[in-house]
Each structure stands twice: as structure tokens, then as C-alpha cells.
C-alpha positions as CSV (number, residue, x, y, z in Angstrom):
1,X,14.4,-63.2,75.3
2,X,15.0,-59.4,76.1
3,X,17.3,-57.6,74.1
4,X,19.3,-54.4,75.3
5,X,19.4,-52.5,71.4
6,X,16.4,-54.2,69.9
7,X,12.5,-53.3,70.5
8,X,10.2,-56.4,69.6
9,X,6.7,-55.7,68.7
10,X,3.9,-58.2,68.0
11,X,1.5,-57.9,65.5
12,X,-0.7,-61.0,64.7
13,X,1.2,-63.3,62.6
14,X,4.1,-59.9,62.1
15,X,7.0,-59.6,64.0
16,X,8.5,-56.3,64.0
17,X,12.3,-55.9,64.7
18,X,13.5,-52.8,65.7
19,X,16.8,-51.2,65.8
20,X,16.6,-49.4,69.0
21,X,20.0,-47.4,69.6
22,X,18.2,-43.9,68.3
23,X,20.6,-41.7,70.0
24,X,23.8,-43.4,68.1
25,X,21.1,-43.3,64.8
26,X,21.0,-46.7,65.3
27,X,24.6,-47.3,64.1
28,X,25.4,-51.5,64.5
29,X,27.2,-52.3,67.9
30,X,28.6,-55.9,68.0
31,X,26.0,-56.4,70.7
32,X,23.1,-55.2,68.7
33,X,24.3,-57.5,65.5
34,X,24.6,-60.4,67.8
35,X,21.0,-59.8,69.2
36,X,19.4,-58.9,66.1
37,X,20.6,-62.7,65.0
38,X,19.1,-63.8,68.2
39,X,15.9,-61.9,67.4
40,X,15.5,-63.7,63.8
41,X,16.0,-67.1,65.1
42,X,13.4,-66.4,67.6
43,X,11.4,-65.2,64.7
44,X,12.4,-68.5,62.4
45,X,11.1,-71.1,65.1
46,X,8.1,-69.4,66.3
47,X,5.0,-70.9,64.3
48,X,3.0,-67.9,65.1
49,X,5.1,-65.6,63.0
50,X,4.3,-65.8,59.3
51,X,6.2,-62.4,58.4
52,X,9.1,-60.2,59.9
53,X,9.4,-56.5,59.5
54,X,12.9,-55.2,60.3
55,X,12.7,-51.3,61.2
56,X,15.0,-48.4,63.2
57,X,13.4,-46.2,66.0
58,X,13.8,-42.8,65.5
59,X,14.8,-41.1,62.7
60,X,17.4,-43.0,60.8
61,X,16.9,-46.7,60.0
62,X,20.5,-47.3,60.3
63,X,24.2,-45.0,60.2
64,X,25.9,-48.1,59.5
65,X,28.4,-50.2,61.8
66,X,29.3,-48.6,65.0
67,X,32.8,-47.0,64.0
68,X,33.8,-45.8,67.5
69,X,33.6,-49.3,69.3
70,X,35.5,-50.2,65.7
71,X,38.3,-47.7,66.7
72,X,38.2,-48.4,70.1
73,X,38.1,-52.5,70.0
74,X,39.3,-53.8,66.5
75,X,41.2,-50.9,65.3
76,X,44.7,-53.4,65.8
77,X,43.4,-56.4,64.9
78,X,45.6,-58.3,62.9
79,X,44.5,-59.9,59.5
80,X,43.0,-62.9,60.8
81,X,41.1,-61.7,63.8
82,X,39.8,-58.9,61.0
83,X,38.0,-61.8,58.9
84,X,37.0,-64.0,61.8
85,X,35.3,-61.4,63.3
86,X,33.9,-59.5,59.6
87,X,33.1,-62.8,58.1
88,X,30.5,-64.3,61.3
89,X,28.8,-60.5,62.3
90,X,28.8,-58.8,58.9
91,X,28.9,-61.5,55.7
92,X,27.2,-64.5,58.1
93,X,24.9,-62.8,59.5
94,X,24.2,-61.0,56.2
95,X,23.4,-63.9,54.4
96,X,21.2,-65.4,57.6
97,X,18.8,-62.4,56.7
98,X,18.8,-63.1,52.7
99,X,18.2,-66.7,53.3
100,X,15.2,-66.6,56.2
101,X,12.8,-68.7,55.4
102,X,9.8,-66.2,56.0
103,X,9.2,-62.9,54.1
104,X,11.4,-60.0,55.3
105,X,10.6,-56.3,54.6
106,X,13.0,-53.4,55.7
107,X,11.3,-50.5,57.1
108,X,13.4,-47.5,56.4
109,X,13.7,-44.1,57.4
110,X,16.3,-41.3,57.2
111,X,20.0,-42.8,57.0
112,X,20.3,-46.2,55.5
113,X,23.9,-46.4,55.2
114,X,26.5,-48.5,54.8
115,X,26.4,-51.5,56.6
116,X,22.5,-50.2,57.0
117,X,22.1,-50.3,53.2
118,X,23.6,-53.8,53.3
119,X,21.2,-55.5,55.8
120,X,18.1,-53.7,54.7
121,X,18.8,-54.9,50.8
122,X,19.1,-58.1,52.5
123,X,15.4,-58.2,53.0
124,X,12.5,-59.2,50.4
125,X,11.1,-56.1,50.3
126,X,11.7,-52.2,50.8
127,X,9.5,-49.6,52.1
128,X,10.6,-46.5,52.3
129,X,9.4,-43.2,53.8
130,X,10.0,-39.7,52.1
131,X,13.2,-39.1,54.0
132,X,14.9,-41.6,53.6
133,X,18.1,-42.1,51.9
134,X,20.6,-45.0,50.4
135,X,24.8,-44.7,50.4
136,X,27.6,-46.5,50.6
137,X,30.7,-44.1,51.2
138,X,33.6,-46.0,52.7
139,X,35.6,-46.2,49.5
140,X,36.0,-42.3,50.4
141,X,35.5,-42.3,53.8
142,X,37.4,-45.5,54.7
143,X,39.5,-46.2,51.6
144,X,37.6,-49.7,51.9
145,X,36.1,-51.8,49.1
146,X,32.7,-50.9,49.7
147,X,30.8,-53.2,52.3
148,X,31.6,-56.3,53.2
149,X,28.4,-57.5,51.1
150,X,28.4,-56.0,47.8
151,X,24.9,-56.7,47.2
152,X,24.2,-53.3,44.9
153,X,24.8,-54.4,41.8
154,X,22.2,-56.8,42.4
155,X,19.4,-54.6,43.9
156,X,20.2,-51.3,41.8
157,X,22.3,-52.5,38.5
158,X,25.5,-52.0,37.8
159,X,26.0,-48.5,36.6
160,X,23.6,-47.1,39.6
161,X,26.0,-49.1,41.9
162,X,29.1,-47.6,40.3
163,X,28.1,-44.1,40.4
164,X,27.0,-44.7,44.0
165,X,30.5,-46.5,45.5
166,X,32.5,-44.4,43.0
167,X,31.7,-40.8,44.0
168,X,30.3,-41.9,47.9
169,X,27.0,-40.3,47.1
170,X,23.7,-41.3,47.8
171,X,20.3,-41.3,46.1
172,X,16.6,-40.6,47.7
173,X,13.9,-42.9,48.1
174,X,12.1,-41.7,44.9
175,X,15.1,-42.6,42.7
176,X,15.7,-46.1,44.5
177,X,12.0,-47.0,44.0
178,X,12.6,-45.2,40.1
179,X,15.6,-48.4,39.9
180,X,13.6,-50.8,41.8
181,X,15.7,-51.4,44.9
182,X,12.5,-49.9,47.0
183,X,8.7,-51.4,46.3
184,X,6.9,-48.4,47.9
185,X,7.4,-45.0,49.2
186,X,5.3,-43.4,51.5
187,X,5.1,-40.1,53.5
188,X,7.3,-40.4,57.1
189,X,4.2,-40.9,59.3
190,X,2.7,-43.7,57.4
191,X,5.8,-45.8,57.2
192,X,5.2,-48.4,60.3
193,X,1.4,-48.5,59.2
194,X,2.5,-49.5,55.7
195,X,5.2,-51.6,56.1
196,X,3.1,-53.6,58.7
197,X,-0.3,-53.5,56.5
198,X,2.0,-55.3,53.4
199,X,3.6,-57.7,56.0
200,X,0.0,-58.9,57.0
201,X,-1.5,-59.1,53.4
202,X,1.7,-60.8,53.0
203,X,0.9,-63.2,56.1
204,X,-2.2,-64.1,54.8
205,X,-0.8,-67.0,52.3
206,X,0.4,-70.3,53.4
207,X,3.4,-70.4,55.4
208,X,5.0,-73.4,52.9
209,X,4.3,-71.7,49.5
210,X,5.6,-68.4,50.4
211,X,9.0,-70.1,51.6
212,X,8.8,-72.0,48.3
213,X,8.3,-69.0,46.5
214,X,11.3,-67.1,48.2
215,X,13.7,-70.5,47.8
216,X,12.9,-70.4,44.2
217,X,13.8,-66.9,43.5
218,X,16.7,-66.9,45.6
219,X,18.1,-69.9,43.6
220,X,17.8,-68.2,40.4
221,X,19.9,-65.1,41.7
222,X,22.8,-68.0,42.9
223,X,21.9,-69.6,39.4
224,X,23.4,-65.8,38.0
225,X,26.1,-65.7,40.2
226,X,25.1,-63.8,43.4
227,X,26.5,-65.9,46.0
228,X,29.8,-66.8,44.1
229,X,30.1,-62.9,43.8
230,X,29.4,-61.8,47.4
231,X,31.9,-64.5,48.5
232,X,34.6,-63.2,46.4
233,X,33.9,-59.4,47.4
234,X,34.2,-60.1,50.6
235,X,37.9,-61.4,50.1
236,X,38.7,-58.2,48.4
237,X,37.0,-56.2,51.5
238,X,39.7,-58.0,53.5
239,X,42.0,-57.1,51.1
240,X,41.2,-53.3,51.4
241,X,42.2,-53.2,55.5
242,X,46.0,-53.4,53.7
243,X,45.5,-50.5,51.7
244,X,47.3,-47.0,52.4
245,X,43.5,-45.2,52.5
246,X,42.3,-47.6,54.9
247,X,45.4,-47.4,57.4
248,X,45.7,-43.8,56.6
249,X,42.0,-43.7,58.0
250,X,42.2,-45.8,60.8
251,X,45.7,-44.0,62.3
252,X,43.4,-40.5,62.0
253,X,40.5,-42.5,64.2
254,X,37.8,-44.7,62.6
255,X,35.1,-42.9,64.1
256,X,36.2,-39.3,62.2
257,X,34.7,-41.3,59.2
258,X,31.3,-40.3,60.6
259,X,30.2,-37.7,58.3
260,X,27.5,-35.7,60.3
261,X,26.8,-33.3,57.1
262,X,22.8,-34.1,56.7
263,X,23.3,-33.3,53.0
264,X,25.9,-36.1,52.6
265,X,26.0,-39.8,53.0
266,X,26.2,-40.5,57.0
267,X,28.8,-43.1,58.3
């Protein structure tokens, strides 16, 4: 299948899926999210694929959801319309990456922000370049209750998650590695090679055993309440769309919430 917003690479038993809207810092349009799910479906059903790397072309992994498209097409959605749209494309799609039966590795450089943070942390492992930074500033920029999938405390701990979300700040690759959110940090020039090498090493193991290991670890997190907590937060996030802060941001223009200063969090 040909994709307009993705590039697909095959490296033996490893498939690399690259977000390919470089001029938009790989902002996630509706088309990109739909294509991303189609690409994961293809990889799932291809018996020759044993592991998947998810990356982004250019300087950034992803600056988050495409707020310009959101402003143009969904700013005046009803509660019911917004709920249905976000439940499918933001919540369900994210959980499909989390539940993907083959090992997944996020290959992250530059901005990994909001919706970008969300899909990267749906992957089993994260390899980051030295330039990578992670942020979810939407509580400040949009008045929203974090992203739709509150994976933050599960991958970085409750206190660090609160600090990130309360301040709208960001953490760099080395700090993300120190708290266990990132598995490996490598120089920018070595990122693609390092992520591919890790995926190829993983792909040498028997596929069924890997599937069972992933299933057991994810079930352990579910036993601790992960899926229930994520579902509850999605409802809370929807409520925040009716808050004064979000409605003010909407009326001002959602696209104006995109932060351009590289020293601050992106959109």
C-alpha cells in the first residue's frame, strides 16, 4: 500500500515506519493517523516482519497533533463529534500500538511533543538521539487535561509526570534515560542505525515467545490498573474541552498554541 504521509523501509525482518511530513515537523494529520494504523496492520499481518521501528523524517520525531487542521475542521465540533473523533484516532489508535503483537521501537529525535509523546510511548522501547526532548504542554497552551492517553506516569513516574504537566516544560534525552523512559541515547548521526540494530537483534528471537513476553508484561501493567486509568483519563480529557481555558484557546485559534521557540515545548 502506498502512503502519502509515511515512508516504509524493509530491513530483513524489521520494518521501519517513518512519519513523513517533515515540513510540518511531522504533525499528525487525520490522514497520517489513518495511514499509520494501516501501516501497522500491514506489518502485523506480514509474517516476514518480526519487529517494527517507528520514527520520523527530518529534525523531529513529531510535534504532536496537527492543530492547524484541527482549527480548520474540528474547532466547532459538538461534544459527541469530538468524543467520537478522538476516541478512534487518538485513544483507540494509540492502544493499538500498545497492543501490537510484535516488538516495537520508537526512534526519536528532536521534538517528541504532546501527540508525538503519546505514540512514542506506546512503543515497547525508545531509542533517542541526543537532540531529542519530550514534552506535553497542552495544559498551558490549550487548557486541556494532558493528551488523550495519559501514559505519562506509567513511563516516567508520578512526580516527574506531574512536574512536566504542571509546568508545561520538557525533559531532554539524557534525563529521560535516567528516569527509565528511554532505553538508549545515541548521537544524532547514529540514531537510525542504532534503532535498526536493536530491532534486528530482537527479531532473531522466536516470534511467538516474544509475543507472549510482551503480552505478559502488558497484562502485569493492566493488573496494576493501567488500562482502567487510561480509559478514565480519556473521559476527563473530554471534559476539559468544555473548560474556559480550552474555549478561550479555541476562540483565539488552536494553531496559535503551537510554540515555535526551540527552547520551549513545541505544539
